[in-house]
Structure formats: structure tokens, C-alpha cells
PDB file of N, CA, C and O in Angstrom:
ATOM      1  N   MET A   1      -7.914  40.568  46.685  1.00  0.00           N
ATOM      2  CA  MET A   1      -7.435  39.363  47.321  1.00  0.00           C
ATOM      3  C   MET A   1      -7.281  38.217  46.310  1.00  0.00           C
ATOM      4  O   MET A   1      -7.223  37.058  46.722  1.00  0.00           O
ATOM      5  N   ASP A   2      -7.212  38.504  44.995  1.00  0.00           N
ATOM      6  CA  ASP A   2      -7.030  37.446  44.006  1.00  0.00           C
ATOM      7  C   ASP A   2      -5.606  37.052  43.840  1.00  0.00           C
ATOM      8  O   ASP A   2      -5.278  36.310  42.915  1.00  0.00           O
ATOM      9  N   ASP A   3      -4.733  37.523  44.712  1.00  0.00           N
ATOM     10  CA  ASP A   3      -3.288  37.242  44.601  1.00  0.00           C
ATOM     11  C   ASP A   3      -2.876  36.003  45.376  1.00  0.00           C
ATOM     12  O   ASP A   3      -1.745  35.936  45.857  1.00  0.00           O
ATOM     13  N   ILE A   4      -3.758  35.018  45.512  1.00  0.00           N
ATOM     14  CA  ILE A   4      -3.460  33.833  46.242  1.00  0.00           C
ATOM     15  C   ILE A   4      -2.488  32.987  45.426  1.00  0.00           C
ATOM     16  O   ILE A   4      -2.742  32.638  44.273  1.00  0.00           O
ATOM     17  N   LYS A   5      -1.373  32.675  46.065  1.00  0.00           N
ATOM     18  CA  LYS A   5      -0.346  31.837  45.385  1.00  0.00           C
ATOM     19  C   LYS A   5      -0.738  30.396  45.500  1.00  0.00           C
ATOM     20  O   LYS A   5      -1.399  29.987  46.454  1.00  0.00           O
ATOM     21  N   PRO A   6      -0.309  29.597  44.480  1.00  0.00           N
ATOM     22  CA  PRO A   6      -0.565  28.151  44.617  1.00  0.00           C
ATOM     23  C   PRO A   6       0.267  27.581  45.775  1.00  0.00           C
ATOM     24  O   PRO A   6       1.327  28.101  46.122  1.00  0.00           O
ATOM     25  N   SER A   7      -0.231  26.537  46.334  1.00  0.00           N
ATOM     26  CA  SER A   7       0.470  25.900  47.461  1.00  0.00           C
ATOM     27  C   SER A   7       1.797  25.334  46.977  1.00  0.00           C
ATOM     28  O   SER A   7       2.008  25.159  45.777  1.00  0.00           O
ATOM     29  N   LYS A   8       2.682  25.052  47.916  1.00  0.00           N
ATOM     30  CA  LYS A   8       3.975  24.443  47.569  1.00  0.00           C
ATOM     31  C   LYS A   8       3.766  23.109  46.876  1.00  0.00           C
ATOM     32  O   LYS A   8       4.486  22.784  45.932  1.00  0.00           O
ATOM     33  N   SER A   9       2.792  22.333  47.329  1.00  0.00           N
ATOM     34  CA  SER A   9       2.491  21.032  46.729  1.00  0.00           C
ATOM     35  C   SER A   9       2.009  21.218  45.268  1.00  0.00           C
ATOM     36  O   SER A   9       2.398  20.452  44.386  1.00  0.00           O
ATOM     37  N   ALA A  10       1.174  22.223  45.024  1.00  0.00           N
ATOM     38  CA  ALA A  10       0.676  22.454  43.666  1.00  0.00           C
ATOM     39  C   ALA A  10       1.845  22.912  42.760  1.00  0.00           C
ATOM     40  O   ALA A  10       1.923  22.512  41.598  1.00  0.00           O
ATOM     41  N   ARG A  11       2.724  23.725  43.285  1.00  0.00           N
ATOM     42  CA  ARG A  11       3.889  24.177  42.455  1.00  0.00           C
ATOM     43  C   ARG A  11       4.790  22.978  42.150  1.00  0.00           C
ATOM     44  O   ARG A  11       5.313  22.861  41.042  1.00  0.00           O
ATOM     45  N   LYS A  12       4.969  22.099  43.117  1.00  0.00           N
ATOM     46  CA  LYS A  12       5.820  20.939  42.907  1.00  0.00           C
ATOM     47  C   LYS A  12       5.182  19.995  41.902  1.00  0.00           C
ATOM     48  O   LYS A  12       5.882  19.453  41.047  1.00  0.00           O
ATOM     49  N   ARG A  13       3.893  19.786  41.980  1.00  0.00           N
ATOM     50  CA  ARG A  13       3.178  18.937  40.991  1.00  0.00           C
ATOM     51  C   ARG A  13       3.345  19.517  39.577  1.00  0.00           C
ATOM     52  O   ARG A  13       3.591  18.780  38.622  1.00  0.00           O
ATOM     53  N   ALA A  14       3.210  20.831  39.458  1.00  0.00           N
ATOM     54  CA  ALA A  14       3.359  21.452  38.132  1.00  0.00           C
ATOM     55  C   ALA A  14       4.797  21.320  37.624  1.00  0.00           C
ATOM     56  O   ALA A  14       5.013  21.052  36.443  1.00  0.00           O
ATOM     57  N   TYR A  15       5.763  21.505  38.497  1.00  0.00           N
ATOM     58  CA  TYR A  15       7.163  21.347  38.110  1.00  0.00           C
ATOM     59  C   TYR A  15       7.488  19.932  37.691  1.00  0.00           C
ATOM     60  O   TYR A  15       8.203  19.725  36.710  1.00  0.00           O
ATOM     61  N   LEU A  16       6.965  18.934  38.433  1.00  0.00           N
ATOM     62  CA  LEU A  16       7.221  17.537  38.090  1.00  0.00           C
ATOM     63  C   LEU A  16       6.531  17.165  36.786  1.00  0.00           C
ATOM     64  O   LEU A  16       7.042  16.335  36.035  1.00  0.00           O
ATOM     65  N   ALA A  17       5.379  17.765  36.504  1.00  0.00           N
ATOM     66  CA  ALA A  17       4.699  17.504  35.236  1.00  0.00           C
ATOM     67  C   ALA A  17       5.540  18.041  34.059  1.00  0.00           C
ATOM     68  O   ALA A  17       5.637  17.409  33.008  1.00  0.00           O
ATOM     69  N   LEU A  18       6.142  19.222  34.267  1.00  0.00           N
ATOM     70  CA  LEU A  18       7.018  19.762  33.218  1.00  0.00           C
ATOM     71  C   LEU A  18       8.253  18.912  33.028  1.00  0.00           C
ATOM     72  O   LEU A  18       8.716  18.706  31.907  1.00  0.00           O
ATOM     73  N   GLN A  19       8.783  18.420  34.133  1.00  0.00           N
ATOM     74  CA  GLN A  19       9.965  17.569  34.074  1.00  0.00           C
ATOM     75  C   GLN A  19       9.619  16.250  33.316  1.00  0.00           C
ATOM     76  O   GLN A  19      10.430  15.756  32.533  1.00  0.00           O
ATOM     77  N   LYS A  20       8.448  15.710  33.553  1.00  0.00           N
ATOM     78  CA  LYS A  20       8.020  14.492  32.873  1.00  0.00           C
ATOM     79  C   LYS A  20       7.835  14.769  31.368  1.00  0.00           C
ATOM     80  O   LYS A  20       8.184  13.932  30.536  1.00  0.00           O
ATOM     81  N   LEU A  21       7.299  15.915  31.033  1.00  0.00           N
ATOM     82  CA  LEU A  21       7.154  16.318  29.635  1.00  0.00           C
ATOM     83  C   LEU A  21       8.547  16.403  28.992  1.00  0.00           C
ATOM     84  O   LEU A  21       8.741  15.961  27.859  1.00  0.00           O
ATOM     85  N   GLY A  22       9.494  16.962  29.710  1.00  0.00           N
ATOM     86  CA  GLY A  22      10.871  17.032  29.213  1.00  0.00           C
ATOM     87  C   GLY A  22      11.463  15.668  28.988  1.00  0.00           C
ATOM     88  O   GLY A  22      12.192  15.471  28.016  1.00  0.00           O
ATOM     89  N   GLU A  23      11.169  14.704  29.866  1.00  0.00           N
ATOM     90  CA  GLU A  23      11.649  13.336  29.690  1.00  0.00           C
ATOM     91  C   GLU A  23      11.075  12.724  28.429  1.00  0.00           C
ATOM     92  O   GLU A  23      11.768  11.998  27.716  1.00  0.00           O
ATOM     93  N   GLU A  24       9.825  13.009  28.152  1.00  0.00           N
ATOM     94  CA  GLU A  24       9.204  12.486  26.926  1.00  0.00           C
ATOM     95  C   GLU A  24       9.864  13.119  25.695  1.00  0.00           C
ATOM     96  O   GLU A  24      10.024  12.456  24.670  1.00  0.00           O
ATOM     97  N   LEU A  25      10.246  14.393  25.792  1.00  0.00           N
ATOM     98  CA  LEU A  25      10.916  15.042  24.657  1.00  0.00           C
ATOM     99  C   LEU A  25      12.306  14.409  24.424  1.00  0.00           C
ATOM    100  O   LEU A  25      12.741  14.265  23.282  1.00  0.00           O
ATOM    101  N   ILE A  26      12.979  14.041  25.496  1.00  0.00           N
ATOM    102  CA  ILE A  26      14.287  13.403  25.350  1.00  0.00           C
ATOM    103  C   ILE A  26      14.198  12.102  24.577  1.00  0.00           C
ATOM    104  O   ILE A  26      15.117  11.737  23.843  1.00  0.00           O
ATOM    105  N   MET A  27      13.083  11.404  24.748  1.00  0.00           N
ATOM    106  CA  MET A  27      12.937  10.071  24.117  1.00  0.00           C
ATOM    107  C   MET A  27      12.502  10.129  22.643  1.00  0.00           C
ATOM    108  O   MET A  27      12.481   9.106  21.958  1.00  0.00           O
ATOM    109  N   LEU A  28      12.157  11.332  22.163  1.00  0.00           N
ATOM    110  CA  LEU A  28      11.694  11.454  20.802  1.00  0.00           C
ATOM    111  C   LEU A  28      12.815  11.210  19.787  1.00  0.00           C
ATOM    112  O   LEU A  28      13.993  11.410  20.084  1.00  0.00           O
ATOM    113  N   ARG A  29      12.427  10.775  18.588  1.00  0.00           N
ATOM    114  CA  ARG A  29      13.397  10.655  17.513  1.00  0.00           C
ATOM    115  C   ARG A  29      13.799  12.073  17.061  1.00  0.00           C
ATOM    116  O   ARG A  29      13.036  13.024  17.227  1.00  0.00           O
ATOM    117  N   GLU A  30      14.980  12.194  16.501  1.00  0.00           N
ATOM    118  CA  GLU A  30      15.513  13.518  16.115  1.00  0.00           C
ATOM    119  C   GLU A  30      14.596  14.291  15.188  1.00  0.00           C
ATOM    120  O   GLU A  30      14.341  15.470  15.435  1.00  0.00           O
ATOM    121  N   PRO A  31      14.083  13.667  14.115  1.00  0.00           N
ATOM    122  CA  PRO A  31      13.184  14.439  13.235  1.00  0.00           C
ATOM    123  C   PRO A  31      11.907  14.943  13.920  1.00  0.00           C
ATOM    124  O   PRO A  31      11.439  16.048  13.647  1.00  0.00           O
ATOM    125  N   ASP A  32      11.352  14.111  14.817  1.00  0.00           N
ATOM    126  CA  ASP A  32      10.195  14.536  15.568  1.00  0.00           C
ATOM    127  C   ASP A  32      10.507  15.675  16.530  1.00  0.00           C
ATOM    128  O   ASP A  32       9.716  16.601  16.708  1.00  0.00           O
ATOM    129  N   LEU A  33      11.671  15.581  17.137  1.00  0.00           N
ATOM    130  CA  LEU A  33      12.099  16.614  18.094  1.00  0.00           C
ATOM    131  C   LEU A  33      12.260  17.961  17.390  1.00  0.00           C
ATOM    132  O   LEU A  33      11.899  19.000  17.944  1.00  0.00           O
ATOM    133  N   LEU A  34      12.792  17.943  16.188  1.00  0.00           N
ATOM    134  CA  LEU A  34      13.020  19.185  15.448  1.00  0.00           C
ATOM    135  C   LEU A  34      11.728  19.834  14.984  1.00  0.00           C
ATOM    136  O   LEU A  34      11.707  21.023  14.663  1.00  0.00           O
ATOM    137  N   GLU A  35      10.649  19.058  14.947  1.00  0.00           N
ATOM    138  CA  GLU A  35       9.327  19.633  14.579  1.00  0.00           C
ATOM    139  C   GLU A  35       8.645  20.316  15.750  1.00  0.00           C
ATOM    140  O   GLU A  35       7.707  21.089  15.559  1.00  0.00           O
ATOM    141  N   MET A  36       9.107  20.039  16.956  1.00  0.00           N
ATOM    142  CA  MET A  36       8.458  20.598  18.152  1.00  0.00           C
ATOM    143  C   MET A  36       8.749  22.110  18.249  1.00  0.00           C
ATOM    144  O   MET A  36       9.792  22.585  17.798  1.00  0.00           O
ATOM    145  N   PRO A  37       7.809  22.844  18.844  1.00  0.00           N
ATOM    146  CA  PRO A  37       8.000  24.280  19.034  1.00  0.00           C
ATOM    147  C   PRO A  37       8.882  24.563  20.243  1.00  0.00           C
ATOM    148  O   PRO A  37       8.393  24.978  21.294  1.00  0.00           O
ATOM    149  N   LEU A  38      10.197  24.334  20.087  1.00  0.00           N
ATOM    150  CA  LEU A  38      11.160  24.502  21.167  1.00  0.00           C
ATOM    151  C   LEU A  38      12.038  25.702  20.928  1.00  0.00           C
ATOM    152  O   LEU A  38      12.417  25.995  19.794  1.00  0.00           O
ATOM    153  N   ASP A  39      12.369  26.412  22.025  1.00  0.00           N
ATOM    154  CA  ASP A  39      13.356  27.500  21.851  1.00  0.00           C
ATOM    155  C   ASP A  39      14.746  26.877  21.810  1.00  0.00           C
ATOM    156  O   ASP A  39      14.919  25.708  22.158  1.00  0.00           O
ATOM    157  N   GLU A  40      15.697  27.627  21.400  1.00  0.00           N
ATOM    158  CA  GLU A  40      17.062  27.136  21.173  1.00  0.00           C
ATOM    159  C   GLU A  40      17.714  26.518  22.410  1.00  0.00           C
ATOM    160  O   GLU A  40      18.343  25.463  22.317  1.00  0.00           O
ATOM    161  N   ASP A  41      17.567  27.170  23.573  1.00  0.00           N
ATOM    162  CA  ASP A  41      18.142  26.698  24.797  1.00  0.00           C
ATOM    163  C   ASP A  41      17.576  25.339  25.199  1.00  0.00           C
ATOM    164  O   ASP A  41      18.313  24.429  25.579  1.00  0.00           O
ATOM    165  N   LEU A  42      16.260  25.224  25.107  1.00  0.00           N
ATOM    166  CA  LEU A  42      15.611  23.985  25.472  1.00  0.00           C
ATOM    167  C   LEU A  42      16.004  22.819  24.533  1.00  0.00           C
ATOM    168  O   LEU A  42      16.235  21.698  24.985  1.00  0.00           O
ATOM    169  N   LEU A  43      16.072  23.104  23.253  1.00  0.00           N
ATOM    170  CA  LEU A  43      16.478  22.097  22.287  1.00  0.00           C
ATOM    171  C   LEU A  43      17.936  21.622  22.588  1.00  0.00           C
ATOM    172  O   LEU A  43      18.230  20.427  22.553  1.00  0.00           O
ATOM    173  N   GLU A  44      18.789  22.554  22.871  1.00  0.00           N
ATOM    174  CA  GLU A  44      20.189  22.232  23.170  1.00  0.00           C
ATOM    175  C   GLU A  44      20.274  21.374  24.455  1.00  0.00           C
ATOM    176  O   GLU A  44      21.029  20.403  24.509  1.00  0.00           O
ATOM    177  N   ALA A  45      19.496  21.744  25.476  1.00  0.00           N
ATOM    178  CA  ALA A  45      19.502  20.970  26.714  1.00  0.00           C
ATOM    179  C   ALA A  45      19.000  19.543  26.513  1.00  0.00           C
ATOM    180  O   ALA A  45      19.499  18.615  27.148  1.00  0.00           O
ATOM    181  N   ILE A  46      18.000  19.362  25.621  1.00  0.00           N
ATOM    182  CA  ILE A  46      17.494  18.040  25.339  1.00  0.00           C
ATOM    183  C   ILE A  46      18.543  17.234  24.610  1.00  0.00           C
ATOM    184  O   ILE A  46      18.759  16.063  24.922  1.00  0.00           O
ATOM    185  N   LYS A  47      19.199  17.851  23.638  1.00  0.00           N
ATOM    186  CA  LYS A  47      20.254  17.133  22.899  1.00  0.00           C
ATOM    187  C   LYS A  47      21.404  16.712  23.837  1.00  0.00           C
ATOM    188  O   LYS A  47      21.960  15.623  23.696  1.00  0.00           O
ATOM    189  N   GLU A  48      21.742  17.568  24.769  1.00  0.00           N
ATOM    190  CA  GLU A  48      22.808  17.237  25.749  1.00  0.00           C
ATOM    191  C   GLU A  48      22.343  16.061  26.610  1.00  0.00           C
ATOM    192  O   GLU A  48      23.130  15.153  26.878  1.00  0.00           O
ATOM    193  N   ALA A  49      21.108  16.059  27.040  1.00  0.00           N
ATOM    194  CA  ALA A  49      20.590  14.982  27.922  1.00  0.00           C
ATOM    195  C   ALA A  49      20.688  13.646  27.231  1.00  0.00           C
ATOM    196  O   ALA A  49      20.919  12.632  27.889  1.00  0.00           O
ATOM    197  N   ARG A  50      20.519  13.613  25.926  1.00  0.00           N
ATOM    198  CA  ARG A  50      20.565  12.343  25.191  1.00  0.00           C
ATOM    199  C   ARG A  50      21.960  11.728  25.243  1.00  0.00           C
ATOM    200  O   ARG A  50      22.103  10.514  25.093  1.00  0.00           O
ATOM    201  N   GLN A  51      22.974  12.536  25.449  1.00  0.00           N
ATOM    202  CA  GLN A  51      24.345  12.032  25.407  1.00  0.00           C
ATOM    203  C   GLN A  51      24.889  11.708  26.790  1.00  0.00           C
ATOM    204  O   GLN A  51      25.962  11.116  26.911  1.00  0.00           O
ATOM    205  N   ILE A  52      24.159  12.090  27.833  1.00  0.00           N
ATOM    206  CA  ILE A  52      24.639  11.837  29.203  1.00  0.00           C
ATOM    207  C   ILE A  52      24.337  10.404  29.599  1.00  0.00           C
ATOM    208  O   ILE A  52      23.212   9.933  29.427  1.00  0.00           O
ATOM    209  N   LYS A  53      25.325   9.716  30.124  1.00  0.00           N
ATOM    210  CA  LYS A  53      25.148   8.338  30.555  1.00  0.00           C
ATOM    211  C   LYS A  53      25.092   8.198  32.088  1.00  0.00           C
ATOM    212  O   LYS A  53      24.455   7.277  32.599  1.00  0.00           O
ATOM    213  N   ALA A  54      25.739   9.083  32.801  1.00  0.00           N
ATOM    214  CA  ALA A  54      25.748   8.974  34.253  1.00  0.00           C
ATOM    215  C   ALA A  54      24.364   9.328  34.820  1.00  0.00           C
ATOM    216  O   ALA A  54      23.773  10.352  34.476  1.00  0.00           O
ATOM    217  N   HIS A  55      23.877   8.455  35.691  1.00  0.00           N
ATOM    218  CA  HIS A  55      22.523   8.624  36.225  1.00  0.00           C
ATOM    219  C   HIS A  55      22.298   9.981  36.923  1.00  0.00           C
ATOM    220  O   HIS A  55      21.305  10.663  36.672  1.00  0.00           O
ATOM    221  N   GLY A  56      23.251  10.356  37.811  1.00  0.00           N
ATOM    222  CA  GLY A  56      23.106  11.622  38.534  1.00  0.00           C
ATOM    223  C   GLY A  56      23.148  12.838  37.603  1.00  0.00           C
ATOM    224  O   GLY A  56      22.390  13.792  37.772  1.00  0.00           O
ATOM    225  N   ALA A  57      24.024  12.784  36.646  1.00  0.00           N
ATOM    226  CA  ALA A  57      24.122  13.900  35.699  1.00  0.00           C
ATOM    227  C   ALA A  57      22.875  13.997  34.843  1.00  0.00           C
ATOM    228  O   ALA A  57      22.418  15.100  34.544  1.00  0.00           O
ATOM    229  N   LEU A  58      22.310  12.854  34.437  1.00  0.00           N
ATOM    230  CA  LEU A  58      21.101  12.858  33.658  1.00  0.00           C
ATOM    231  C   LEU A  58      19.919  13.404  34.463  1.00  0.00           C
ATOM    232  O   LEU A  58      19.088  14.147  33.941  1.00  0.00           O
ATOM    233  N   ARG A  59      19.859  13.026  35.736  1.00  0.00           N
ATOM    234  CA  ARG A  59      18.806  13.520  36.623  1.00  0.00           C
ATOM    235  C   ARG A  59      18.879  15.037  36.728  1.00  0.00           C
ATOM    236  O   ARG A  59      17.854  15.715  36.662  1.00  0.00           O
ATOM    237  N   ARG A  60      20.088  15.574  36.892  1.00  0.00           N
ATOM    238  CA  ARG A  60      20.271  17.034  36.983  1.00  0.00           C
ATOM    239  C   ARG A  60      19.885  17.716  35.666  1.00  0.00           C
ATOM    240  O   ARG A  60      19.293  18.796  35.674  1.00  0.00           O
ATOM    241  N   GLN A  61      20.223  17.081  34.530  1.00  0.00           N
ATOM    242  CA  GLN A  61      19.884  17.631  33.245  1.00  0.00           C
ATOM    243  C   GLN A  61      18.377  17.652  33.050  1.00  0.00           C
ATOM    244  O   GLN A  61      17.840  18.611  32.495  1.00  0.00           O
ATOM    245  N   LYS A  62      17.701  16.629  33.488  1.00  0.00           N
ATOM    246  CA  LYS A  62      16.244  16.588  33.398  1.00  0.00           C
ATOM    247  C   LYS A  62      15.627  17.685  34.249  1.00  0.00           C
ATOM    248  O   LYS A  62      14.645  18.315  33.855  1.00  0.00           O
ATOM    249  N   GLN A  63      16.208  17.905  35.410  1.00  0.00           N
ATOM    250  CA  GLN A  63      15.731  19.004  36.274  1.00  0.00           C
ATOM    251  C   GLN A  63      15.948  20.366  35.572  1.00  0.00           C
ATOM    252  O   GLN A  63      15.101  21.257  35.639  1.00  0.00           O
ATOM    253  N   TYR A  64      17.069  20.494  34.923  1.00  0.00           N
ATOM    254  CA  TYR A  64      17.355  21.749  34.179  1.00  0.00           C
ATOM    255  C   TYR A  64      16.358  21.927  33.064  1.00  0.00           C
ATOM    256  O   TYR A  64      15.873  23.039  32.852  1.00  0.00           O
ATOM    257  N   ILE A  65      16.031  20.867  32.340  1.00  0.00           N
ATOM    258  CA  ILE A  65      15.054  20.943  31.273  1.00  0.00           C
ATOM    259  C   ILE A  65      13.683  21.359  31.832  1.00  0.00           C
ATOM    260  O   ILE A  65      12.970  22.162  31.228  1.00  0.00           O
ATOM    261  N   GLY A  66      13.329  20.793  33.005  1.00  0.00           N
ATOM    262  CA  GLY A  66      12.082  21.190  33.667  1.00  0.00           C
ATOM    263  C   GLY A  66      12.086  22.665  34.030  1.00  0.00           C
ATOM    264  O   GLY A  66      11.071  23.349  33.902  1.00  0.00           O
ATOM    265  N   LYS A  67      13.237  23.148  34.484  1.00  0.00           N
ATOM    266  CA  LYS A  67      13.370  24.562  34.819  1.00  0.00           C
ATOM    267  C   LYS A  67      13.219  25.447  33.589  1.00  0.00           C
ATOM    268  O   LYS A  67      12.535  26.469  33.636  1.00  0.00           O
ATOM    269  N   LEU A  68      13.859  25.054  32.482  1.00  0.00           N
ATOM    270  CA  LEU A  68      13.691  25.801  31.245  1.00  0.00           C
ATOM    271  C   LEU A  68      12.238  25.811  30.762  1.00  0.00           C
ATOM    272  O   LEU A  68      11.731  26.824  30.281  1.00  0.00           O
ATOM    273  N   MET A  69      11.591  24.667  30.904  1.00  0.00           N
ATOM    274  CA  MET A  69      10.201  24.627  30.487  1.00  0.00           C
ATOM    275  C   MET A  69       9.313  25.455  31.397  1.00  0.00           C
ATOM    276  O   MET A  69       8.305  26.002  30.950  1.00  0.00           O
ATOM    277  N   GLY A  70       9.679  25.552  32.675  1.00  0.00           N
ATOM    278  CA  GLY A  70       8.914  26.412  33.600  1.00  0.00           C
ATOM    279  C   GLY A  70       9.026  27.866  33.232  1.00  0.00           C
ATOM    280  O   GLY A  70       8.131  28.653  33.539  1.00  0.00           O
ATOM    281  N   ALA A  71      10.109  28.238  32.581  1.00  0.00           N
ATOM    282  CA  ALA A  71      10.312  29.614  32.194  1.00  0.00           C
ATOM    283  C   ALA A  71       9.483  29.972  30.950  1.00  0.00           C
ATOM    284  O   ALA A  71       9.302  31.149  30.640  1.00  0.00           O
ATOM    285  N   LEU A  72       8.978  28.945  30.236  1.00  0.00           N
ATOM    286  CA  LEU A  72       8.146  29.171  29.080  1.00  0.00           C
ATOM    287  C   LEU A  72       6.845  29.838  29.569  1.00  0.00           C
ATOM    288  O   LEU A  72       6.359  29.558  30.665  1.00  0.00           O
ATOM    289  N   GLU A  73       6.307  30.719  28.730  1.00  0.00           N
ATOM    290  CA  GLU A  73       5.056  31.375  29.108  1.00  0.00           C
ATOM    291  C   GLU A  73       3.908  30.368  29.136  1.00  0.00           C
ATOM    292  O   GLU A  73       3.052  30.424  30.019  1.00  0.00           O
ATOM    293  N   ASP A  74       3.888  29.424  28.144  1.00  0.00           N
ATOM    294  CA  ASP A  74       2.810  28.452  28.089  1.00  0.00           C
ATOM    295  C   ASP A  74       3.345  27.151  27.497  1.00  0.00           C
ATOM    296  O   ASP A  74       3.633  27.102  26.301  1.00  0.00           O
ATOM    297  N   PRO A  75       3.487  26.102  28.297  1.00  0.00           N
ATOM    298  CA  PRO A  75       3.971  24.826  27.769  1.00  0.00           C
ATOM    299  C   PRO A  75       2.919  24.028  27.011  1.00  0.00           C
ATOM    300  O   PRO A  75       3.207  22.956  26.480  1.00  0.00           O
ATOM    301  N   GLU A  76       1.690  24.559  26.962  1.00  0.00           N
ATOM    302  CA  GLU A  76       0.604  23.829  26.297  1.00  0.00           C
ATOM    303  C   GLU A  76       0.879  23.503  24.842  1.00  0.00           C
ATOM    304  O   GLU A  76       0.575  22.386  24.422  1.00  0.00           O
ATOM    305  N   PRO A  77       1.448  24.429  24.025  1.00  0.00           N
ATOM    306  CA  PRO A  77       1.753  24.035  22.628  1.00  0.00           C
ATOM    307  C   PRO A  77       2.679  22.816  22.523  1.00  0.00           C
ATOM    308  O   PRO A  77       2.552  22.019  21.594  1.00  0.00           O
ATOM    309  N   LEU A  78       3.599  22.675  23.466  1.00  0.00           N
ATOM    310  CA  LEU A  78       4.463  21.503  23.493  1.00  0.00           C
ATOM    311  C   LEU A  78       3.639  20.213  23.763  1.00  0.00           C
ATOM    312  O   LEU A  78       3.799  19.190  23.097  1.00  0.00           O
ATOM    313  N   ARG A  79       2.773  20.323  24.751  1.00  0.00           N
ATOM    314  CA  ARG A  79       1.934  19.162  25.081  1.00  0.00           C
ATOM    315  C   ARG A  79       1.072  18.751  23.887  1.00  0.00           C
ATOM    316  O   ARG A  79       0.924  17.567  23.586  1.00  0.00           O
ATOM    317  N   GLU A  80       0.504  19.765  23.210  1.00  0.00           N
ATOM    318  CA  GLU A  80      -0.368  19.486  22.048  1.00  0.00           C
ATOM    319  C   GLU A  80       0.448  18.853  20.913  1.00  0.00           C
ATOM    320  O   GLU A  80      -0.019  17.901  20.287  1.00  0.00           O
ATOM    321  N   ALA A  81       1.645  19.357  20.638  1.00  0.00           N
ATOM    322  CA  ALA A  81       2.484  18.812  19.586  1.00  0.00           C
ATOM    323  C   ALA A  81       2.885  17.385  19.896  1.00  0.00           C
ATOM    324  O   ALA A  81       2.912  16.540  19.001  1.00  0.00           O
ATOM    325  N   LEU A  82       3.199  17.101  21.168  1.00  0.00           N
ATOM    326  CA  LEU A  82       3.541  15.743  21.583  1.00  0.00           C
ATOM    327  C   LEU A  82       2.346  14.817  21.438  1.00  0.00           C
ATOM    328  O   LEU A  82       2.494  13.664  21.033  1.00  0.00           O
ATOM    329  N   GLU A  83       1.194  15.305  21.760  1.00  0.00           N
ATOM    330  CA  GLU A  83      -0.044  14.478  21.639  1.00  0.00           C
ATOM    331  C   GLU A  83      -0.319  14.181  20.163  1.00  0.00           C
ATOM    332  O   GLU A  83      -0.742  13.072  19.834  1.00  0.00           O
ATOM    333  N   ARG A  84      -0.089  15.147  19.265  1.00  0.00           N
ATOM    334  CA  ARG A  84      -0.276  14.897  17.831  1.00  0.00           C
ATOM    335  C   ARG A  84       0.683  13.793  17.342  1.00  0.00           C
ATOM    336  O   ARG A  84       0.325  12.932  16.539  1.00  0.00           O
ATOM    337  N   LEU A  85       1.929  13.865  17.871  1.00  0.00           N
ATOM    338  CA  LEU A  85       2.910  12.815  17.482  1.00  0.00           C
ATOM    339  C   LEU A  85       2.474  11.450  17.947  1.00  0.00           C
ATOM    340  O   LEU A  85       2.651  10.467  17.228  1.00  0.00           O
ATOM    341  N   ARG A  86       1.911  11.367  19.129  1.00  0.00           N
ATOM    342  CA  ARG A  86       1.487  10.062  19.682  1.00  0.00           C
ATOM    343  C   ARG A  86       0.360   9.464  18.833  1.00  0.00           C
ATOM    344  O   ARG A  86       0.261   8.246  18.686  1.00  0.00           O
ATOM    345  N   ARG A  87      -0.472  10.324  18.285  1.00  0.00           N
ATOM    346  CA  ARG A  87      -1.625   9.860  17.515  1.00  0.00           C
ATOM    347  C   ARG A  87      -1.209   9.303  16.157  1.00  0.00           C
ATOM    348  O   ARG A  87      -1.949   8.523  15.556  1.00  0.00           O
ATOM    349  N   LYS A  88      -0.034   9.694  15.669  1.00  0.00           N
ATOM    350  CA  LYS A  88       0.425   9.233  14.341  1.00  0.00           C
ATOM    351  C   LYS A  88       0.686   7.723  14.329  1.00  0.00           C
ATOM    352  O   LYS A  88       1.075   7.172  13.300  1.00  0.00           O
TER     353      LYS A  88
END
């Protein structure tokens, strides 16, 4: 009986945390972004988000970035790399 799924609220909190992490990545300077351990699709999505000006389109792109990050096996290396950048 260890197959208990997280609640819908817990899944939503986790998804929103990933989306917030993605928003922080969008705000990084280009050299800092290139140092991050990002896969090619995620890096491309972040670069696209930087060029979007329309609010609705940017919101959808941020959701897409959150979805890509959710597909990662472990987003913790990204969080750690971002934390190291903040400490600089």
C-alpha cells in the first residue's frame, strides 16, 4: 500500500514551484543561464520566453517551461545552481 499518490493540491504546489523556478531562470543573464545544467529543449524554451512581449503568450510559455521542468528526473541540481548564483 505504498502506492499512495500525492493529493491534487500537493501536485499543484509542486508544479507551481517548478514554474516559479522557470521564471527565475528567464530572468538570469545569458552567461549565467548557459552555466546552468539545462537540457536543450528547456534552454530553447527559456530563450523564447525572453522574447515574448504579449502577457498571455508569456504566461503560456512559462507554463510550458514548468511542464518541461516537471519532466526532469530531478530539478534539484537546477535549484542548487541557482542558489550558488544568488550567493555570488
